[in-house]
Structure formats: C-alpha cells, structure tokens
MDAnalysis code that builds the backbone (N, CA, C; Angstrom):
import MDAnalysis as mda
import numpy as np

u = mda.Universe.empty(354, n_residues=118, atom_resindex=np.repeat(np.arange(118), 3), trajectory=True)
u.add_TopologyAttr("name", ["N", "CA", "C"] * 118)
u.add_TopologyAttr("resid", np.arange(1, 119))
u.add_TopologyAttr("resname", ["MET", "ILE", "LYS", "VAL", "LYS", "ARG", "ILE", "TYR", "GLU", "PRO", "ALA", "ARG", "GLU", "GLY", "ASP", "GLY", "PHE", "ARG", "ILE", "LEU", "VAL", "ASP", "ARG", "VAL", "TRP", "PRO", "ARG", "GLY", "LEU", "SER", "LYS", "VAL", "ALA", "ALA", "GLY", "ILE", "ASP", "LEU", "TRP", "LEU", "ARG", "ASP", "VAL", "ALA", "PRO", "SER", "ASP", "THR", "LEU", "ARG", "LYS", "TRP", "PHE", "ALA", "HIS", "ASP", "PRO", "GLN", "LYS", "TRP", "THR", "ALA", "PHE", "LYS", "LYS", "LYS", "TYR", "HIS", "GLN", "GLU", "LEU", "ARG", "HIS", "LYS", "LYS", "ASP", "LEU", "LEU", "ARG", "GLN", "ILE", "LEU", "ASP", "ARG", "GLU", "LYS", "GLU", "ASN", "ARG", "THR", "VAL", "THR", "LEU", "LEU", "TYR", "SER", "ALA", "LYS", "ASP", "ASP", "GLN", "HIS", "ASN", "GLN", "ALA", "VAL", "ALA", "LEU", "MET", "LEU", "PHE", "LEU", "ASN", "SER", "THR", "ARG", "GLN", "ALA"])
u.atoms.positions = np.array([
    [89.208, 44.975, 26.391],
    [88.488, 44.711, 27.605],
    [89.464, 44.802, 28.778],
    [89.018, 45.468, 29.815],
    [89.823, 45.568, 31.031],
    [89.089, 44.826, 32.133],
    [89.814, 43.920, 32.785],
    [89.255, 43.131, 33.878],
    [90.108, 43.350, 35.125],
    [89.596, 42.944, 36.256],
    [90.372, 42.962, 37.496],
    [90.355, 41.569, 38.109],
    [91.442, 41.268, 38.828],
    [91.562, 39.937, 39.415],
    [92.554, 40.004, 40.573],
    [92.293, 39.233, 41.590],
    [93.227, 39.149, 42.715],
    [94.459, 38.364, 42.268],
    [95.621, 38.876, 42.586],
    [96.878, 38.280, 42.107],
    [97.092, 36.861, 42.626],
    [96.468, 36.517, 43.731],
    [96.649, 35.185, 44.303],
    [95.829, 34.112, 43.573],
    [94.941, 34.535, 42.679],
    [94.200, 33.574, 41.855],
    [95.113, 33.124, 40.720],
    [94.990, 31.877, 40.287],
    [95.865, 31.384, 39.212],
    [95.677, 32.170, 37.916],
    [96.776, 32.327, 37.196],
    [96.722, 32.979, 35.886],
    [95.975, 32.067, 34.924],
    [95.178, 32.692, 34.057],
    [94.424, 31.960, 33.045],
    [94.709, 32.577, 31.684],
    [94.563, 31.816, 30.646],
    [94.804, 32.316, 29.294],
    [93.903, 33.517, 28.989],
    [92.677, 33.511, 29.490],
    [91.726, 34.590, 29.250],
    [92.081, 35.905, 29.941],
    [93.119, 35.876, 30.793],
    [93.545, 37.108, 31.474],
    [94.179, 38.096, 30.497],
    [94.677, 37.605, 29.397],
    [95.381, 38.483, 28.469],
    [96.662, 39.004, 29.097],
    [96.921, 40.286, 28.937],
    [98.126, 40.927, 29.466],
    [97.873, 41.275, 30.929],
    [98.713, 40.759, 31.824],
    [98.497, 40.906, 33.269],
    [99.381, 42.016, 33.842],
    [98.720, 43.005, 34.467],
    [99.432, 44.156, 35.025],
    [99.147, 44.260, 36.522],
    [100.191, 44.196, 37.316],
    [100.061, 44.410, 38.755],
    [99.992, 45.911, 39.009],
    [98.949, 46.362, 39.714],
    [98.760, 47.792, 39.952],
    [98.852, 48.140, 41.440],
    [99.572, 47.341, 42.191],
    [99.852, 47.619, 43.610],
    [101.190, 48.335, 43.721],
    [101.290, 49.213, 44.684],
    [102.551, 49.918, 44.933],
    [103.542, 48.990, 45.636],
    [103.023, 48.074, 46.454],
    [103.855, 47.166, 47.248],
    [103.692, 45.747, 46.698],
    [104.798, 45.007, 46.609],
    [104.739, 43.639, 46.107],
    [103.872, 42.785, 47.037],
    [103.012, 41.917, 46.506],
    [102.127, 41.069, 47.314],
    [102.910, 40.108, 48.215],
    [102.466, 40.000, 49.438],
    [103.139, 39.135, 50.426],
    [103.088, 37.668, 50.026],
    [104.213, 37.005, 50.244],
    [104.274, 35.565, 50.081],
    [104.163, 35.068, 48.648],
    [104.381, 35.924, 47.682],
    [104.226, 35.527, 46.287],
    [105.527, 35.792, 45.539],
    [106.034, 34.756, 44.887],
    [107.254, 34.949, 44.100],
    [106.895, 35.609, 42.775],
    [107.877, 36.207, 42.140],
    [107.632, 36.855, 40.847],
    [107.234, 35.834, 39.791],
    [107.770, 34.641, 39.875],
    [107.410, 33.594, 38.916],
    [105.958, 33.172, 39.137],
    [105.583, 32.946, 40.383],
    [104.217, 32.509, 40.693],
    [103.187, 33.580, 40.357],
    [103.573, 34.847, 40.407],
    [102.640, 35.939, 40.130],
    [102.190, 35.942, 38.672],
    [103.051, 35.529, 37.787],
    [102.698, 35.457, 36.372],
    [102.278, 36.795, 35.781],
    [102.997, 37.849, 36.143],
    [102.637, 39.167, 35.617],
    [103.462, 39.488, 34.368],
    [102.894, 40.346, 33.538],
    [103.611, 40.825, 32.364],
    [104.239, 42.193, 32.623],
    [103.660, 42.935, 33.567],
    [104.130, 44.290, 33.841],
    [103.708, 44.679, 35.250],
    [104.609, 45.356, 35.960],
    [104.279, 45.897, 37.285],
    [104.309, 47.415, 37.161],
    [103.133, 48.029, 37.217],
    [103.021, 49.488, 37.138],
    [102.776, 50.048, 38.543],
    [103.778, 49.996, 39.376],
    [103.597, 50.427, 40.765],
    [103.250, 51.904, 40.865],
    [103.706, 52.716, 39.908],
    [103.463, 54.155, 39.999],
    [102.047, 54.558, 39.608],
    [101.263, 53.634, 39.064],
    [99.863, 53.949, 38.770],
    [99.001, 53.730, 40.023],
    [99.558, 53.077, 41.017],
    [98.842, 52.823, 42.272],
    [98.626, 54.134, 43.027],
    [97.689, 54.132, 43.957],
    [97.479, 55.340, 44.769],
    [98.751, 55.703, 45.533],
    [98.900, 56.975, 45.823],
    [100.041, 57.428, 46.621],
    [100.022, 56.712, 47.975],
    [101.179, 56.642, 48.620],
    [101.244, 56.007, 49.937],
    [100.292, 56.676, 50.917],
    [100.216, 57.992, 50.865],
    [99.340, 58.731, 51.776],
    [97.888, 58.316, 51.566],
    [97.447, 58.271, 50.320],
    [96.064, 57.896, 50.026],
    [95.813, 56.433, 50.371],
    [96.755, 55.585, 50.022],
    [96.613, 54.138, 50.304],
    [96.461, 53.877, 51.795],
    [97.300, 54.532, 52.584],
    [97.234, 54.334, 54.038],
    [95.964, 54.935, 54.621],
    [95.531, 56.087, 54.104],
    [94.299, 56.708, 54.590],
    [93.106, 55.797, 54.311],
    [93.030, 55.252, 53.106],
    [91.909, 54.400, 52.703],
    [91.859, 53.119, 53.520],
    [92.980, 52.426, 53.625],
    [93.093, 51.184, 54.409],
    [91.978, 50.184, 54.079],
    [91.493, 50.193, 52.850],
    [90.438, 49.290, 52.369],
    [89.178, 49.335, 53.228],
    [88.862, 50.518, 53.724],
    [87.647, 50.733, 54.506],
    [86.504, 51.039, 53.543],
    [85.523, 50.133, 53.419],
    [84.421, 50.347, 52.473],
    [83.671, 51.662, 52.699],
    [83.668, 52.162, 53.918],
    [82.980, 53.430, 54.196],
    [83.703, 54.616, 53.558],
    [84.975, 54.453, 53.240],
    [85.751, 55.523, 52.601],
    [85.817, 55.353, 51.076],
    [85.138, 54.339, 50.531],
    [85.264, 53.980, 49.121],
    [84.964, 55.149, 48.184],
    [83.859, 55.818, 48.370],
    [83.482, 56.911, 47.466],
    [84.518, 58.024, 47.500],
    [84.943, 58.408, 48.688],
    [85.965, 59.456, 48.810],
    [87.292, 58.981, 48.244],
    [87.632, 57.716, 48.478],
    [88.875, 57.162, 47.929],
    [88.882, 57.234, 46.407],
    [87.793, 56.783, 45.782],
    [87.725, 56.811, 44.316],
    [87.921, 58.233, 43.799],
    [87.273, 59.186, 44.413],
    [87.384, 60.577, 43.972],
    [88.830, 61.069, 44.079],
    [89.465, 60.807, 45.212],
    [90.853, 61.252, 45.424],
    [91.814, 60.513, 44.496],
    [91.605, 59.228, 44.324],
    [92.480, 58.440, 43.451],
    [92.314, 58.878, 42.001],
    [91.095, 59.119, 41.584],
    [90.865, 59.584, 40.214],
    [91.535, 60.936, 39.979],
    [91.588, 61.774, 40.998],
    [92.326, 63.043, 40.874],
    [93.812, 62.772, 40.667],
    [94.360, 61.808, 41.391],
    [95.768, 61.445, 41.199],
    [96.003, 60.891, 39.792],
    [95.082, 60.086, 39.312],
    [95.246, 59.451, 38.004],
    [95.283, 60.467, 36.866],
    [94.644, 61.590, 37.034],
    [94.648, 62.620, 35.986],
    [96.064, 63.133, 35.692],
    [96.977, 62.902, 36.629],
    [98.366, 63.341, 36.462],
    [99.291, 62.196, 36.040],
    [98.714, 61.061, 35.676],
    [99.507, 59.883, 35.320],
    [99.159, 59.415, 33.904],
    [99.075, 60.344, 32.990],
    [98.608, 60.034, 31.633],
    [99.476, 59.014, 30.912],
    [100.816, 59.070, 31.096],
    [101.673, 58.098, 30.374],
    [101.423, 56.676, 30.876],
    [101.188, 56.536, 32.179],
    [100.931, 55.202, 32.722],
    [99.576, 54.679, 32.250],
    [98.596, 55.554, 32.213],
    [97.279, 55.157, 31.721],
    [97.360, 54.766, 30.247],
    [98.143, 55.507, 29.481],
    [98.331, 55.209, 28.058],
    [98.958, 53.826, 27.894],
    [99.901, 53.472, 28.780],
    [100.532, 52.143, 28.691],
    [99.479, 51.044, 28.831],
    [98.557, 51.236, 29.758],
    [97.507, 50.232, 29.972],
    [96.609, 50.138, 28.740],
    [96.181, 51.291, 28.242],
    [95.283, 51.299, 27.083],
    [95.965, 50.770, 25.823],
    [97.260, 51.053, 25.681],
    [98.010, 50.505, 24.548],
    [98.096, 48.985, 24.638],
    [98.321, 48.473, 25.835],
    [98.382, 47.012, 26.019],
    [97.026, 46.383, 25.709],
    [95.978, 47.081, 26.072],
    [94.637, 46.571, 25.767],
    [94.438, 46.483, 24.253],
    [94.864, 47.504, 23.520],
    [94.734, 47.477, 22.055],
    [95.530, 46.327, 21.455],
    [96.740, 46.109, 21.975],
    [97.613, 45.058, 21.451],
    [97.120, 43.657, 21.789],
    [96.581, 43.488, 22.983],
    [96.260, 42.148, 23.495],
    [94.764, 41.866, 23.619],
    [93.950, 42.852, 23.359],
    [92.491, 42.766, 23.463],
    [91.995, 42.668, 24.894],
    [92.731, 42.024, 25.768],
    [92.321, 41.919, 27.168],
    [93.501, 42.276, 28.055],
    [93.219, 43.107, 29.052],
    [94.192, 43.448, 30.090],
    [93.533, 43.132, 31.421],
    [94.276, 42.463, 32.282],
    [93.777, 42.191, 33.626],
    [94.623, 42.981, 34.614],
    [93.941, 43.835, 35.381],
    [94.595, 44.618, 36.430],
    [94.604, 43.768, 37.696],
    [95.779, 43.525, 38.217],
    [95.943, 42.637, 39.369],
    [96.150, 43.439, 40.647],
    [95.546, 42.968, 41.720],
    [95.645, 43.614, 43.032],
    [95.801, 42.522, 44.083],
    [96.254, 42.888, 45.270],
    [96.437, 41.884, 46.317],
    [95.440, 42.006, 47.467],
    [94.675, 43.062, 47.528],
    [93.722, 43.271, 48.626],
    [92.727, 42.117, 48.720],
    [92.233, 41.872, 49.917],
    [91.246, 40.803, 50.110],
    [89.861, 41.218, 49.621],
    [89.567, 42.505, 49.662],
    [88.256, 43.016, 49.257],
    [88.210, 43.137, 47.732],
    [87.351, 42.362, 47.099],
    [87.310, 42.357, 45.638],
    [86.462, 43.479, 45.038],
    [85.824, 44.276, 45.878],
    [85.002, 45.374, 45.374],
    [85.571, 46.752, 45.683],
    [86.362, 46.850, 46.731],
    [86.885, 48.140, 47.180],
    [88.408, 48.110, 47.164],
    [88.983, 48.269, 45.974],
    [90.438, 48.261, 45.848],
    [90.836, 49.149, 44.669],
    [92.124, 49.449, 44.577],
    [92.592, 50.383, 43.553],
    [92.417, 49.859, 42.139],
    [92.462, 48.543, 41.935],
    [92.285, 48.000, 40.583],
    [90.868, 48.279, 40.078],
    [89.889, 48.120, 40.929],
    [88.503, 48.421, 40.549],
    [88.364, 49.909, 40.252],
    [88.915, 50.744, 41.129],
    [88.839, 52.199, 40.924],
    [89.553, 52.602, 39.634],
    [90.682, 51.986, 39.354],
    [91.431, 52.279, 38.128],
    [90.637, 51.853, 36.894],
    [90.038, 50.675, 36.934],
    [89.233, 50.208, 35.812],
    [88.063, 51.166, 35.569],
    [87.399, 51.601, 36.629],
    [86.285, 52.547, 36.486],
    [86.760, 53.848, 35.848],
    [87.937, 54.319, 36.269],
    [88.486, 55.550, 35.709],
    [88.781, 55.383, 34.220],
    [89.442, 54.297, 33.859],
    [89.774, 54.048, 32.455],
    [88.517, 53.941, 31.601],
    [87.526, 53.246, 32.104],
    [86.268, 53.103, 31.355],
    [85.558, 54.453, 31.207],
    [85.613, 55.280, 32.231],
    [84.932, 56.572, 32.158],
    [85.652, 57.530, 31.204],
    [86.976, 57.427, 31.100],
    [87.710, 58.320, 30.192],
    [87.444, 57.945, 28.742],
    [87.172, 56.695, 28.484],
    [86.852, 56.265, 27.120],
    [85.497, 56.781, 26.677],
    [84.583, 56.908, 27.621],
    [83.224, 57.339, 27.290],
    [83.116, 58.855, 27.212],
    [84.106, 59.563, 27.730],
    [84.041, 61.026, 27.742],
    [84.341, 61.617, 26.388],
])
C-alpha cells in the first residue's frame, strides 16, 4: 500500500516505510523530527517543473502529465519505492506542501498505482 502524508504530521506506526519525495528539505524541520527512512530527492519533479507548477491547482492536470513524463525516466527510483513497499507492506510518501491534494507525492502515488495496473 502506498499512502501520502504531509511531513509536518507526526510519524505513526501505520506509516510503514517513510520516504520524503521533495527536492528541497522542508523548512523548520530537523532530520530527527522528520522521522524519515529515506530521502529520494531525485524522484521529485525537476526544479523547472516545480517552479512552473508553484502548487497552482489550475495547473494540476498539466503538472501531473509533465511530471509523469519525467517519472518514466526514473525507473530505478520508482523500483526503490516499490521494493520498499514489498518489504514493508506500507510506504508513505512524504511532502511538505500545504495543499494535500495538489502536490508531487499525490502525483507520484497516482503514477505508481497506474503502472501496476498497466
């Protein structure tokens, strides 16, 4: 199972293996307080795409399409996530954005779920 969660929320046992999928470290959060198991910064959207999107909900559909195109070239990173899911049964993708519906962790989870069904 792959879940998403804002990194500023407390870690819970049900989170399983926690992976930060932001390119930039979250503001005001120490590495100890973050409680992450892995930081996969390179699976995050490119700086150009991240800055273009700027968490604008009106750009969400276009962002997902562009980000999913980038993800097609990151197979080893995607494999790391799926391998962790097999090992731990649950993986939580962590993000720092305030918008819980329009962020790269949600887009990444959708991509991973769609590749499994293909």
